[in-house]
C-alpha positions as CSV (number, residue, x, y, z in Angstrom):
1,M,60.3,-42.9,-90.5
2,P,56.6,-42.8,-89.9
3,L,55.1,-45.0,-87.2
4,P,53.1,-48.0,-88.3
5,R,49.4,-47.6,-88.0
6,L,47.8,-50.1,-85.6
7,A,45.2,-52.1,-87.4
8,L,41.9,-52.6,-85.5
9,N,39.3,-54.8,-86.8
10,R,35.7,-53.5,-86.5
11,P,34.4,-56.2,-84.1
12,A,37.0,-55.6,-81.6
13,G,36.3,-51.9,-81.6
14,V,32.6,-52.4,-80.9
15,C,33.4,-54.7,-78.1
16,L,35.6,-52.0,-76.4
17,I,33.0,-49.3,-76.7
18,L,30.3,-51.5,-75.2
19,A,32.5,-52.3,-72.2
20,A,33.2,-48.7,-71.5
21,A,29.5,-47.9,-71.6
22,A,28.8,-50.7,-69.1
23,L,31.2,-49.2,-66.7
24,W,29.9,-45.6,-67.0
25,T,26.2,-46.5,-66.4
26,P,26.5,-47.4,-62.6
27,V,28.6,-44.2,-61.9
28,A,26.2,-41.9,-63.6
29,G,23.2,-43.6,-61.8
30,A,24.8,-43.1,-58.5
31,A,25.5,-39.4,-59.1
32,Q,21.9,-38.9,-60.3
33,A,20.5,-40.8,-57.2
34,S,22.6,-38.7,-54.9
35,R,21.5,-35.3,-56.5
36,P,17.8,-35.4,-55.2
37,A,18.9,-36.4,-51.7
38,A,21.0,-33.3,-51.4
39,S,18.1,-31.0,-52.3
40,A,15.4,-32.8,-50.0
41,P,13.9,-30.4,-47.3
42,P,15.3,-30.8,-43.8
43,K,13.3,-33.0,-41.2
44,P,11.6,-30.6,-38.7
45,A,13.0,-30.6,-35.2
46,L,9.6,-29.8,-33.6
47,T,5.9,-29.1,-34.5
48,V,5.0,-25.8,-33.1
49,T,2.3,-23.0,-33.2
50,V,3.1,-19.5,-33.8
51,T,1.8,-16.3,-32.3
52,T,2.3,-12.7,-33.0
53,P,2.6,-9.7,-30.6
54,V,-0.8,-8.3,-29.5
55,R,-1.3,-4.7,-28.6
56,T,-2.6,-4.6,-25.0
57,A,-3.7,-1.8,-22.7
58,L,-1.5,-1.8,-19.6
59,A,-1.6,0.1,-16.4
60,T,1.6,2.0,-15.6
61,T,2.3,1.0,-12.0
62,V,4.7,2.0,-9.2
63,A,5.5,-0.8,-6.7
64,A,6.4,-0.1,-3.1
65,Q,6.3,-1.6,0.3
66,G,5.6,-0.3,3.8
67,T,3.7,-0.6,7.1
68,V,0.0,-0.1,7.9
69,H,-0.5,2.4,10.6
70,A,-3.2,4.2,12.5
71,W,-4.4,7.2,10.6
72,Q,-4.2,9.2,13.9
73,E,-3.8,8.0,17.5
74,A,-5.5,9.6,20.7
75,V,-3.9,9.0,23.9
76,V,-6.4,9.1,26.9
77,G,-4.6,9.8,30.2
78,A,-5.4,10.1,33.9
79,E,-6.2,13.9,34.8
80,G,-6.8,13.4,38.5
81,A,-4.3,12.9,41.3
82,G,-4.2,10.0,43.7
83,W,-7.5,8.4,42.7
84,R,-8.0,4.6,42.4
85,L,-9.3,3.0,39.3
86,S,-12.6,1.4,40.3
87,E,-14.2,0.5,37.0
88,L,-12.9,-0.4,33.4
89,T,-15.6,-0.4,30.7
90,A,-13.5,-0.7,27.5
91,Q,-11.2,-3.3,26.1
92,V,-8.7,-3.6,23.4
93,G,-10.4,-3.8,20.1
94,D,-13.7,-2.2,21.2
95,A,-15.4,0.4,19.0
96,V,-16.1,3.4,21.0
97,R,-18.2,6.7,20.4
98,K,-17.2,10.2,21.3
99,G,-18.0,10.8,25.0
100,Q,-18.3,7.2,25.9
101,V,-17.2,6.1,29.4
102,L,-13.9,4.2,29.3
103,A,-13.2,4.0,33.0
104,R,-14.2,5.4,36.4
105,F,-12.1,6.5,39.4
106,D,-13.1,6.2,43.1
107,T,-14.2,9.9,43.7
108,R,-15.8,9.6,47.1
109,V,-13.1,11.8,48.7
110,A,-13.4,14.4,46.0
111,E,-17.3,14.3,46.3
112,A,-16.8,15.0,50.1
113,D,-14.4,17.9,49.3
114,L,-17.0,19.3,46.9
115,A,-19.7,19.2,49.6
116,A,-17.5,20.9,52.0
117,L,-16.9,23.7,49.5
118,K,-20.5,24.1,48.7
119,A,-21.1,24.6,52.4
120,S,-18.4,27.3,52.5
121,V,-20.1,28.9,49.6
122,A,-23.4,29.0,51.6
123,E,-21.4,30.6,54.5
124,A,-19.8,33.2,52.2
125,E,-23.2,34.1,50.8
126,A,-24.6,34.7,54.3
127,A,-21.6,36.9,55.2
128,A,-21.9,38.6,51.9
129,A,-25.5,39.3,52.6
130,E,-24.8,40.8,56.1
131,A,-22.0,43.0,54.6
132,A,-24.1,44.2,51.9
133,A,-26.9,45.2,54.3
134,N,-24.4,47.0,56.6
135,A,-23.1,48.8,53.7
136,Q,-26.5,49.9,52.5
137,R,-27.3,51.3,56.0
138,A,-24.1,53.1,56.0
139,R,-24.9,54.8,52.7
140,E,-28.2,55.9,54.0
141,L,-26.6,57.5,57.0
142,Q,-23.8,58.9,55.2
143,G,-25.1,62.5,55.2
144,S,-26.5,62.5,58.6
145,G,-23.4,62.5,60.7
146,A,-24.4,59.5,62.7
147,L,-21.5,57.6,61.4
148,S,-18.0,58.9,60.8
149,A,-16.5,58.8,57.2
150,Q,-14.0,56.1,58.4
151,Q,-16.9,53.9,59.6
152,I,-18.8,54.2,56.5
153,S,-15.6,53.3,54.5
154,Q,-15.1,50.2,56.7
155,F,-18.7,49.1,56.0
156,L,-18.3,49.5,52.3
157,T,-14.9,47.8,52.3
158,A,-16.4,44.8,54.2
159,E,-19.1,44.5,51.6
160,R,-16.6,44.2,48.7
161,A,-14.4,41.9,50.7
162,A,-17.4,39.4,51.6
163,Q,-18.4,39.5,47.9
164,A,-14.8,38.6,46.8
165,R,-14.7,35.6,49.4
166,L,-18.0,34.5,48.0
167,E,-16.6,34.5,44.3
168,A,-13.5,32.8,45.5
169,Q,-15.6,30.0,47.2
170,R,-17.7,29.7,44.1
171,A,-14.6,29.4,41.9
172,A,-13.3,26.6,44.2
173,V,-16.6,24.9,43.8
174,R,-16.3,25.0,40.0
175,A,-12.7,23.6,40.2
176,Q,-13.6,20.9,42.3
177,E,-16.6,20.0,40.1
178,V,-14.0,19.9,37.2
179,R,-11.7,17.7,39.0
180,L,-14.7,15.5,40.0
181,A,-15.7,15.2,36.4
182,Q,-12.1,13.9,35.6
183,G,-12.9,10.8,37.8
184,V,-14.8,9.5,34.5
185,V,-12.6,8.8,31.6
186,L,-14.3,9.7,28.3
187,A,-13.4,8.8,24.7
188,P,-12.2,12.1,23.1
189,D,-13.4,10.8,19.6
190,D,-14.9,7.9,17.8
191,G,-12.3,5.1,17.3
192,I,-11.1,1.7,18.1
193,V,-9.2,0.9,21.4
194,S,-5.8,-0.1,20.3
195,A,-4.1,-0.2,23.8
196,R,-5.0,-0.3,27.4
197,S,-2.6,0.3,30.2
198,A,-5.0,1.0,32.9
199,T,-5.2,-1.6,35.6
200,L,-8.3,-2.0,38.0
201,G,-7.5,-0.9,41.4
202,A,-4.3,1.0,40.5
203,V,-3.8,4.6,41.7
204,A,-3.0,6.6,38.5
205,A,-0.6,9.4,38.4
206,P,-1.6,12.5,36.6
207,G,-0.9,12.4,32.9
208,Q,-0.4,8.5,33.0
209,E,-1.5,6.9,29.8
210,L,-4.7,4.8,30.3
211,F,-5.9,4.1,26.8
212,R,-4.9,4.6,23.3
213,L,-7.4,4.9,20.3
214,I,-7.1,4.7,16.6
215,R,-9.2,7.8,15.8
216,Q,-12.4,7.0,13.7
217,G,-11.0,3.5,13.2
218,R,-9.2,4.7,10.1
219,L,-5.9,3.1,8.9
220,E,-3.3,4.2,6.5
221,W,-0.5,2.6,4.6
222,R,2.8,4.5,4.7
223,A,4.6,3.4,1.6
224,E,8.3,3.8,1.1
225,V,8.6,5.0,-2.6
226,P,11.9,5.6,-4.3
227,A,12.5,9.3,-5.0
228,T,12.9,8.5,-8.8
229,D,9.2,7.4,-8.9
230,L,7.6,10.3,-7.0
231,R,7.0,12.3,-10.0
232,L,4.5,9.8,-11.2
233,L,2.4,10.0,-8.0
234,R,-0.2,12.6,-6.9
235,P,-3.0,12.7,-4.2
236,G,-6.1,10.9,-5.2
237,Q,-4.4,8.1,-7.2
238,T,-5.7,4.7,-6.7
239,V,-3.6,2.1,-4.9
240,R,-3.9,-1.7,-4.6
241,V,-2.6,-2.6,-1.1
242,Q,-1.7,-6.4,-0.2
243,P,-1.2,-6.7,3.6
244,V,0.6,-10.0,4.6
245,G,-2.0,-12.2,5.9
246,A,-5.1,-10.2,4.9
247,E,-7.1,-9.5,1.8
248,A,-6.1,-6.9,-0.8
249,V,-7.7,-3.6,-0.3
250,T,-7.9,-0.4,-2.6
251,G,-6.8,2.8,-1.1
252,R,-6.0,6.3,-2.2
253,V,-3.2,8.6,-1.9
254,S,-3.8,11.2,0.8
255,R,-0.4,13.0,0.9
256,I,3.2,12.7,-0.1
257,A,6.0,13.5,2.4
258,P,7.9,16.7,1.4
259,T,11.2,15.2,2.2
260,V,13.3,12.2,1.1
261,D,15.2,10.0,3.6
262,P,18.9,10.8,2.9
263,A,19.9,7.1,3.9
264,T,17.4,5.1,1.7
265,R,16.5,7.7,-0.9
266,N,12.9,6.8,-0.2
267,A,9.9,9.1,0.7
268,L,6.8,8.3,2.6
269,V,3.6,8.2,0.7
270,H,0.5,8.2,3.0
271,V,-2.5,6.1,1.6
272,D,-5.9,6.1,3.1
273,L,-7.4,2.6,3.5
274,P,-11.3,2.1,3.3
275,A,-13.4,1.8,6.3
276,G,-13.9,-1.9,6.0
277,S,-10.3,-2.8,5.9
278,R,-10.5,-4.2,9.5
279,D,-13.1,-6.7,8.4
280,K,-10.7,-8.0,5.6
281,G,-8.0,-8.7,8.3
282,V,-5.9,-5.5,8.0
283,R,-4.4,-4.4,11.2
284,A,-2.0,-1.7,12.2
285,G,1.5,-2.7,12.2
286,Q,1.1,-5.1,9.2
287,F,3.8,-5.2,6.4
288,A,2.2,-4.7,3.0
289,R,3.1,-4.4,-0.6
290,G,1.2,-2.2,-3.0
291,E,1.0,-0.8,-6.5
292,F,0.1,2.8,-7.4
293,E,-1.8,3.3,-10.7
294,A,0.2,6.1,-12.5
295,G,-1.6,5.9,-15.8
296,R,-2.4,3.6,-18.7
297,S,-0.6,2.9,-22.0
298,E,-0.7,0.4,-24.9
299,A,2.2,-2.1,-25.5
300,L,3.0,-5.4,-27.5
301,T,2.5,-8.5,-25.4
302,L,3.3,-12.2,-25.9
303,P,2.3,-15.2,-24.0
304,Q,4.6,-15.9,-21.2
305,T,5.3,-19.3,-22.7
306,A,6.8,-17.6,-25.7
307,V,9.6,-15.8,-23.8
308,L,12.5,-17.8,-22.5
309,L,15.0,-16.8,-19.8
310,R,18.7,-18.0,-20.7
311,E,21.9,-16.7,-19.3
312,G,20.0,-13.8,-17.7
313,F,18.4,-12.6,-20.7
314,A,15.0,-13.0,-22.4
315,W,14.7,-14.7,-25.7
316,A,11.9,-15.6,-28.3
317,F,12.1,-17.8,-31.3
318,V,11.0,-16.2,-34.6
319,V,9.9,-18.4,-37.5
320,G,11.3,-17.2,-40.9
321,P,9.8,-17.8,-44.3
322,D,12.1,-21.0,-44.7
323,Q,10.4,-22.5,-41.7
324,R,13.7,-22.2,-39.6
325,V,13.7,-20.4,-36.2
326,R,15.9,-17.5,-35.3
327,Q,16.6,-16.7,-31.6
328,V,16.0,-13.1,-30.9
329,K,16.9,-11.2,-27.5
330,V,13.9,-9.2,-26.3
331,T,13.3,-6.8,-23.4
332,P,10.4,-7.8,-21.2
333,G,8.2,-5.3,-19.2
334,Q,5.2,-5.7,-17.1
335,R,3.1,-8.9,-16.8
336,V,-0.5,-8.9,-17.5
337,G,-2.1,-12.1,-16.4
338,E,-0.6,-14.8,-18.7
339,R,1.0,-12.3,-21.0
340,I,4.2,-10.2,-20.8
341,E,5.0,-6.8,-22.2
342,I,7.7,-6.8,-24.9
343,V,9.4,-3.4,-24.7
344,S,11.9,-3.9,-27.5
345,G,13.3,-6.6,-29.8
346,L,10.4,-7.8,-31.9
347,A,8.5,-6.4,-34.9
348,A,4.8,-6.0,-34.5
349,D,4.2,-8.8,-37.2
350,A,6.8,-11.2,-36.1
351,R,5.8,-14.9,-36.0
352,V,7.0,-16.2,-32.7
353,V,7.0,-19.8,-31.4
354,A,4.1,-19.8,-28.9
355,S,5.5,-22.5,-26.6
356,G,8.2,-25.2,-26.6
357,G,10.9,-23.0,-27.3
358,G,13.1,-24.5,-24.7
359,F,13.7,-27.6,-26.9
360,L,14.8,-25.5,-29.9
361,V,18.2,-24.0,-30.9
362,D,19.0,-21.3,-33.3
363,G,18.5,-22.4,-36.9
364,D,16.3,-25.4,-36.2
365,A,13.6,-26.3,-38.8
366,V,10.1,-26.5,-37.4
367,R,6.8,-27.6,-38.7
368,V,4.0,-24.9,-38.0
369,V,0.5,-26.0,-37.3
370,P,-2.5,-23.5,-37.0
371,S,-3.4,-22.2,-33.5
372,A,-6.6,-20.4,-32.2
373,P,-6.7,-16.7,-32.9
374,V,-5.5,-14.4,-30.2
375,T,-7.8,-11.6,-29.2
376,P,-6.3,-8.5,-27.4
377,A,-6.4,-8.6,-23.6
378,A,-8.7,-6.3,-21.6
379,P,-7.1,-3.5,-19.8
380,A,-5.3,-5.0,-16.8
381,R,-3.2,-4.2,-14.1
382,G,0.6,-4.9,-14.5
383,N,2.4,-7.1,-11.9
């Protein structure tokens, strides 16, 4: 049996449609309003300036540390025996010339001995002259028979003995003159008096040290360089030396030790310091750090403010086309003034946040503003 068709008059149907339309209109409007909000750009977390790596000329350096020493030392000792120091003319720190008097001994006894020896020489000369005259007469009478052969031989032997005694006395005088000259202590070379153990009035023993000189006033820095870096060094290279408590000076490598210390695996590198180092406060015995210039190369650098240290690694924030930052691990190298070498981790055209990266996290949106152009740094020494 067919179901009966519901009868619906026209005015009631129109009212039902209008009610449904009224209910649909707010829902559709809300959906349309929410659609633009979902596609709106994110709010920037920070306003930043960006920079790109700049190719900079860097000096390849080898860092080392060591102690300043005298280039060479001269020890001035007492040569005479049992003499008393009567005068000291040099103090520690004095600049002296070769042959300059440093001290004097009381040599009055030695002078008296020399006078006695000279008198002995005069006596020996007289005896030698008499022996020579007797020998000459014996030679003249040799064929006459007035003197026997034995007598003639005795006169000739006496002449030779007298001459020998004369030479011995003369040698004794020369030896005494040498000993007397030792009563004046002279500088063996130009230099600086670095130590004085001589005491006025003391009786010095033979060989006792009286003074110690820095020969020619020259100083050298003996740097302890790891064996792995020795291949980069050679005589003649420039070295920047910074002694503790003094001005930095520029020296040159003079020689490299042929052996390496088996305990430290370091080798000594001798660096000559310039003559004016003492005027800048450099003294023997000072501790110093230095850098050897082993060559030059070009590398990419960034401002130090663009590189962050987190968890023991170096990071930089790279800005992408969507204005969001990406945290990139980089390998830093030498420092050149306010810039730092980037060994690896960045492309040459990367847009890097110049400063303020410490306030950013990976994925943050940023607003980029123009910055002043960066010019390549002049060749500089790495730190």
